[in-house]
C-alpha positions in Angstrom: 0.1 -0.2 0.1 1.4 3.1 -1.3 1.4 6.2 1.7 1.4 10.2 0.5 3.8 12.5 2.6 1.2 15.0 3.4 4.1 16.9 4.9 6.4 17.6 2.0 4.4 20.6 0.9 2.3 19.3 -1.4 -0.8 19.7 0.0 -4.1 21.8 -0.3 -1.7 25.2 1.0 0.7 24.6 -1.4 2.3 26.1 -5.0 0.1 25.8 -8.0 2.6 23.2 -9.7 3.3 21.2 -6.6 -0.5 20.9 -6.2 -1.4 19.7 -9.9 1.5 17.0 -8.9 0.0 16.0 -5.7 -3.7 15.7 -7.9 -2.2 13.3 -10.6 -0.2 11.2 -8.7 -2.7 10.5 -6.0 -3.7 6.6 -6.2 -6.4 4.8 -4.3 -4.7 3.5 -0.9 -3.2 6.7 -0.2 -3.6 8.5 3.1 -4.5 11.9 3.0 -6.1 14.7 5.3 -9.2 16.0 4.7 -10.5 19.4 5.5 -14.2 19.4 6.4 -15.8 22.3 4.9 -18.8 21.9 7.6 -16.7 23.8 10.7 -13.4 21.0 10.7 -16.1 19.0 12.4 -14.4 15.5 11.1 -11.3 16.7 9.2 -8.6 14.4 10.0 -6.6 11.4 8.2 -8.5 9.5 5.9 -7.7 6.6 3.0 -8.6 7.2 -0.5 -11.2 4.1 -1.9 -11.9 5.7 -5.1 -11.1 8.8 -7.4 -13.8 9.5 -10.1 -11.4 11.0 -12.8 -8.4 9.6 -14.5 -4.9 11.4 -13.6 -4.7 13.3 -16.0 -8.3 14.8 -16.2 -8.2 15.4 -12.5 -8.9 18.8 -11.0 -9.7 20.6 -7.8 -13.3 19.7 -8.2 -12.5 16.0 -9.0 -14.8 13.8 -6.4 -13.1 10.9 -4.8 -14.4 8.9 -1.5 -12.2 8.6 1.6 -12.9 6.5 4.6 -11.0 6.9 8.4 -10.3 3.9 10.3 -13.6 4.3 12.1 -15.5 3.3 8.6 -16.9 6.7 8.1 -16.9 7.1 4.5 -17.0 10.9 2.5 -17.3 11.9 -0.9 -15.1 14.6 -0.9 -14.1 17.3 -3.8 -10.1 17.2 -4.2 -9.6 20.6 -2.7 -10.6 19.8 0.2 -7.8 17.1 0.6 -3.9 17.3 1.4 
């Protein structure tokens, strides 16, 4: 299982070129941090279960399914994760 390195400065708040690389290289099974848009109520570490676009077609509006260790499943936009 491949793990992303969210501390490498390629997450949500980094530069445009790094962000594009992060989005295109994200794979199912990677660990990501989800920023819950509902006042960070459920923000935390999740594992990517499914990504709905091919890497070359991904953008900030791409939807992915993520799951945490408690079993909660979320459909999130790519711009909500790091």
